[in-house]
MDAnalysis code that builds the backbone (N, CA, C; Angstrom):
import MDAnalysis as mda
import numpy as np

u = mda.Universe.empty(213, n_residues=71, atom_resindex=np.repeat(np.arange(71), 3), trajectory=True)
u.add_TopologyAttr("name", ["N", "CA", "C"] * 71)
u.add_TopologyAttr("resid", np.arange(1, 72))
u.add_TopologyAttr("resname", ["MET", "PRO", "LYS", "ASP", "ASN", "GLY", "LEU", "PHE", "THR", "GLN", "LEU", "GLY", "LYS", "TYR", "TYR", "SER", "VAL", "ALA", "PHE", "LEU", "LEU", "PRO", "ALA", "SER", "LEU", "LEU", "VAL", "GLY", "PHE", "GLY", "ILE", "GLY", "TYR", "PHE", "ILE", "ASP", "LYS", "ALA", "PHE", "GLY", "THR", "SER", "ILE", "PHE", "LYS", "ILE", "ILE", "PHE", "LEU", "PHE", "LEU", "GLY", "VAL", "ALA", "ALA", "GLY", "ILE", "ILE", "GLU", "VAL", "ILE", "ARG", "GLU", "LEU", "SER", "LYS", "ASP", "ASP", "GLY", "ALA", "LYS"])
u.atoms.positions = np.array([
    [34.151, -15.782, -1.641],
    [33.549, -16.576, -2.174],
    [33.337, -15.789, -4.141],
    [33.756, -15.539, -5.869],
    [32.817, -15.274, -6.113],
    [31.179, -15.502, -6.155],
    [30.228, -14.969, -7.189],
    [28.812, -15.410, -6.716],
    [28.794, -15.280, -8.360],
    [28.346, -16.584, -8.651],
    [27.864, -16.532, -9.690],
    [26.710, -16.915, -10.530],
    [27.145, -16.555, -11.598],
    [25.248, -15.272, -11.873],
    [24.639, -15.906, -13.365],
    [25.383, -16.798, -12.973],
    [25.460, -17.960, -14.928],
    [23.557, -18.523, -14.967],
    [23.120, -18.960, -16.073],
    [21.712, -18.327, -16.069],
    [21.713, -19.398, -15.488],
    [22.079, -20.954, -15.464],
    [21.175, -21.819, -14.978],
    [20.893, -22.185, -13.258],
    [22.304, -21.081, -12.542],
    [21.840, -20.114, -11.182],
    [20.548, -20.039, -11.513],
    [20.565, -18.880, -12.331],
    [19.412, -17.480, -11.813],
    [18.254, -18.246, -12.509],
    [18.567, -19.747, -13.467],
    [17.040, -20.269, -13.496],
    [16.649, -20.731, -12.573],
    [17.486, -21.104, -11.076],
    [17.069, -21.954, -10.974],
    [16.735, -21.237, -9.638],
    [16.969, -20.400, -9.314],
    [16.691, -18.741, -8.057],
    [15.879, -18.630, -8.906],
    [14.869, -18.288, -10.007],
    [13.112, -17.807, -9.704],
    [12.362, -18.921, -10.108],
    [12.868, -20.033, -10.743],
    [11.750, -21.387, -10.551],
    [11.423, -21.938, -9.245],
    [12.577, -21.932, -8.059],
    [11.637, -21.637, -6.440],
    [11.354, -20.486, -6.169],
    [11.138, -19.539, -6.639],
    [10.165, -18.442, -6.402],
    [8.649, -18.556, -6.690],
    [8.570, -19.592, -8.038],
    [7.358, -19.700, -7.960],
    [6.335, -20.903, -7.703],
    [7.297, -21.528, -7.110],
    [7.131, -22.720, -5.927],
    [6.811, -22.075, -4.197],
    [7.399, -20.507, -4.148],
    [7.170, -20.816, -2.727],
    [5.960, -20.422, -3.041],
    [4.848, -19.397, -3.937],
    [2.604, -19.076, -2.813],
    [2.542, -20.488, -3.404],
    [2.531, -21.315, -3.920],
    [1.911, -22.464, -3.622],
    [2.546, -23.405, -2.579],
    [3.187, -23.482, -2.436],
    [3.619, -24.511, -1.711],
    [3.516, -23.666, 0.386],
    [3.774, -22.777, 0.478],
    [2.688, -22.430, 1.457],
    [1.775, -22.011, 1.328],
    [0.706, -22.102, 0.568],
    [-0.817, -22.552, 0.129],
    [-1.132, -23.896, 0.814],
    [-0.154, -25.049, 0.334],
    [-0.491, -26.393, 0.949],
    [-0.026, -26.106, 2.853],
    [0.906, -26.158, 2.743],
    [1.234, -26.008, 4.234],
    [0.444, -25.369, 5.208],
    [-0.472, -24.201, 4.568],
    [-0.797, -23.921, 5.783],
    [-2.503, -24.045, 5.496],
    [-3.071, -24.488, 4.518],
    [-4.274, -25.138, 4.224],
    [-3.783, -26.959, 5.533],
    [-2.631, -27.960, 5.146],
    [-2.462, -28.829, 6.260],
    [-2.077, -28.542, 7.379],
    [-1.949, -27.816, 7.854],
    [-2.349, -27.214, 8.999],
    [-3.718, -26.879, 9.815],
    [-4.671, -26.220, 8.919],
    [-5.385, -25.376, 8.901],
    [-6.334, -27.441, 9.338],
    [-5.744, -27.734, 8.655],
    [-7.071, -29.630, 7.924],
    [-6.569, -30.676, 9.615],
    [-5.620, -30.852, 10.042],
    [-4.974, -31.065, 10.887],
    [-5.760, -30.852, 12.165],
    [-5.500, -28.781, 12.682],
    [-5.759, -28.838, 13.604],
    [-7.574, -28.849, 14.076],
    [-8.193, -28.276, 12.719],
    [-9.957, -28.471, 12.194],
    [-9.624, -29.907, 13.067],
    [-9.179, -31.325, 12.372],
    [-9.727, -32.199, 12.208],
    [-9.178, -32.437, 14.111],
    [-8.357, -32.319, 15.194],
    [-7.299, -32.618, 16.551],
    [-9.248, -31.700, 17.218],
    [-9.629, -30.679, 16.793],
    [-10.933, -30.322, 17.202],
    [-12.103, -30.683, 16.470],
    [-12.546, -30.912, 16.129],
    [-13.136, -31.243, 15.096],
    [-14.156, -29.561, 14.871],
    [-13.353, -28.553, 14.868],
    [-13.891, -27.185, 14.093],
    [-13.261, -27.420, 12.565],
    [-14.126, -26.487, 11.936],
    [-14.184, -25.862, 10.415],
    [-13.979, -24.854, 10.056],
    [-12.839, -23.315, 10.822],
    [-12.572, -22.334, 10.408],
    [-11.236, -22.131, 10.574],
    [-10.258, -23.242, 11.038],
    [-8.855, -22.958, 10.893],
    [-8.214, -23.000, 9.934],
    [-9.305, -24.225, 8.445],
    [-8.713, -24.271, 7.653],
    [-8.426, -22.273, 7.060],
    [-9.693, -22.313, 6.880],
    [-9.594, -21.055, 6.451],
    [-8.438, -20.293, 6.947],
    [-8.506, -19.838, 8.654],
    [-7.585, -19.615, 8.510],
    [-6.016, -19.624, 8.483],
    [-5.517, -19.843, 8.186],
    [-4.483, -20.535, 7.946],
    [-3.974, -20.755, 6.430],
    [-5.454, -20.780, 6.051],
    [-4.624, -20.700, 4.206],
    [-4.701, -19.283, 4.052],
    [-5.507, -18.401, 4.817],
    [-4.591, -17.275, 4.344],
    [-3.468, -16.475, 4.941],
    [-3.164, -17.384, 6.375],
    [-1.764, -16.678, 6.992],
    [-0.899, -17.727, 6.029],
    [-1.389, -18.583, 5.251],
    [-0.412, -19.440, 4.289],
    [-0.289, -18.809, 2.735],
    [-0.526, -17.987, 2.697],
    [-0.815, -16.930, 1.372],
    [-0.631, -15.570, 2.372],
    [-0.583, -15.368, 3.010],
    [0.506, -13.648, 3.533],
    [1.849, -13.814, 3.417],
    [2.362, -15.864, 4.435],
    [4.100, -15.968, 4.069],
    [4.091, -15.812, 3.275],
    [4.020, -17.120, 1.695],
    [4.016, -16.290, 0.317],
    [4.187, -16.018, -0.165],
    [3.454, -14.872, -0.154],
    [3.592, -13.520, -0.539],
    [4.675, -12.373, -0.336],
    [4.989, -12.619, 1.254],
    [6.049, -12.171, 2.010],
    [7.273, -12.227, 0.919],
    [7.524, -14.380, 1.378],
    [8.893, -14.824, 0.700],
    [9.052, -14.173, -0.639],
    [7.982, -13.844, -1.054],
    [7.983, -13.471, -2.952],
    [8.772, -12.783, -2.825],
    [7.770, -11.501, -2.256],
    [8.740, -9.768, -1.970],
    [10.220, -10.202, -0.931],
    [10.520, -11.735, -0.576],
    [11.747, -11.164, -0.002],
    [12.785, -11.285, -1.543],
    [12.386, -12.480, -1.775],
    [12.746, -13.165, -2.312],
    [13.514, -11.756, -3.852],
    [12.650, -11.618, -4.506],
    [12.695, -10.651, -5.213],
    [13.061, -9.466, -4.597],
    [13.462, -9.458, -3.407],
    [13.915, -7.659, -3.821],
    [15.790, -8.155, -3.415],
    [16.085, -8.806, -2.599],
    [17.407, -9.216, -3.202],
    [18.215, -9.343, -4.544],
    [17.606, -9.231, -6.007],
    [17.982, -8.733, -6.677],
    [18.138, -7.424, -6.998],
    [16.810, -7.146, -6.522],
    [17.235, -5.664, -6.453],
    [18.050, -4.564, -6.190],
    [18.286, -4.729, -4.467],
    [20.160, -4.128, -3.958],
    [21.470, -5.113, -3.870],
    [21.122, -6.718, -4.845],
    [22.712, -6.601, -5.439],
    [22.942, -6.351, -6.542],
    [24.416, -5.736, -5.939],
    [24.513, -4.900, -7.917],
    [25.546, -4.549, -7.543],
])
């Protein structure tokens, strides 16, 4: 099946990349928040926030590097 590289396909792909980092930040913070609430601590929010940042940056790099290899 041929790849469709139309304008709307590319727009949708890059639009989703724009939401990868904020979504991973929210997920990481949410996980840390609920762990902190369960254990009565306050450090897991920060730890999982940084893990979310790292995961988001890795996913953005993976998505954008897919374009470099597709020739």
